[in-house]
C-alpha positions as CSV (number, residue, x, y, z in Angstrom):
1,M,35.7,5.2,14.4
2,S,35.3,9.2,14.8
3,I,31.7,8.6,14.3
4,L,31.5,6.7,17.6
5,K,34.0,9.3,18.9
6,D,31.4,12.4,17.8
7,F,28.4,10.7,19.2
8,L,29.9,10.3,22.4
9,E,31.2,13.2,22.9
10,Q,28.0,15.3,21.3
11,D,25.1,13.1,22.1
12,A,26.3,10.6,24.7
13,D,25.1,12.3,28.1
14,K,24.2,10.2,31.3
15,Y,20.4,10.2,30.3
16,C,21.5,9.0,26.7
17,K,24.0,6.4,28.0
18,R,21.4,5.0,31.0
19,I,18.6,4.9,27.8
20,L,21.3,3.0,25.8
21,L,22.7,0.5,28.3
22,D,19.5,-0.3,29.9
23,A,18.2,-1.2,26.2
24,I,21.4,-3.3,25.2
25,A,20.6,-5.2,28.6
26,E,17.1,-6.0,27.9
27,L,17.4,-6.8,24.0
28,Q,16.0,-10.1,22.4
29,A,17.8,-11.8,19.7
30,D,14.4,-10.7,17.6
31,T,14.5,-7.1,18.7
32,V,15.5,-4.1,16.7
33,R,15.5,-0.8,18.8
34,E,15.9,2.2,17.3
35,F,17.2,5.8,19.0
36,T,17.1,9.3,17.8
37,F,19.0,11.6,19.9
38,N,20.2,15.3,18.9
39,R,22.6,14.8,15.7
40,F,23.1,11.0,16.0
41,N,20.8,8.1,15.2
42,V,21.5,4.3,17.0
43,R,20.1,1.3,16.3
44,L,20.6,-1.8,18.5
45,V,20.0,-4.7,16.6
46,G,19.6,-8.0,18.6
47,S,19.8,-10.5,15.7
48,T,23.3,-9.4,14.9
49,A,24.1,-8.3,18.5
50,M,25.3,-4.7,16.8
51,A,25.0,-1.6,17.3
52,E,24.8,1.2,14.1
53,I,25.4,4.5,14.8
54,E,24.3,7.2,11.9
55,D,25.4,10.8,11.8
56,E,22.3,13.2,10.4
57,F,24.6,15.7,9.2
58,E,26.5,13.4,7.3
59,V,24.6,11.6,4.6
60,S,27.4,9.6,3.1
61,L,29.0,6.2,4.1
62,E,31.3,8.3,6.3
63,G,28.4,9.4,9.0
64,Q,27.8,5.4,9.5
65,C,29.5,3.4,12.0
66,S,28.5,-0.3,13.1
67,L,30.0,-2.1,16.2
68,T,29.6,-5.0,18.4
69,L,27.4,-4.7,21.3
70,D,29.7,-5.4,23.3
71,Q,32.0,-2.6,21.9
72,F,29.5,-0.1,22.1
73,K,28.7,-1.2,26.1
74,E,32.2,-0.6,26.7
75,A,32.8,2.6,25.3
76,L,29.6,4.1,26.5
77,A,30.6,2.5,30.0
78,K,34.6,4.1,29.3
79,H,32.9,7.6,28.4
80,Q,32.9,10.0,31.2
């Protein structure tokens, strides 16, 4: 999950983390929320309870990462 690590290191400042954590808390089962940050795009999918991270600079499959919302929330909370 180096995409997750890169996202956390490069785009996940306090403001970004607050927006994403709030969006996860408010996410409904029939909702998709999309966010564009400096380098990464994040999609929160309520129907599958998944977070998808996409690197704008890496267009191959290696530039994409999917994880559960719980895993994503935990990663955001742990990141300093």
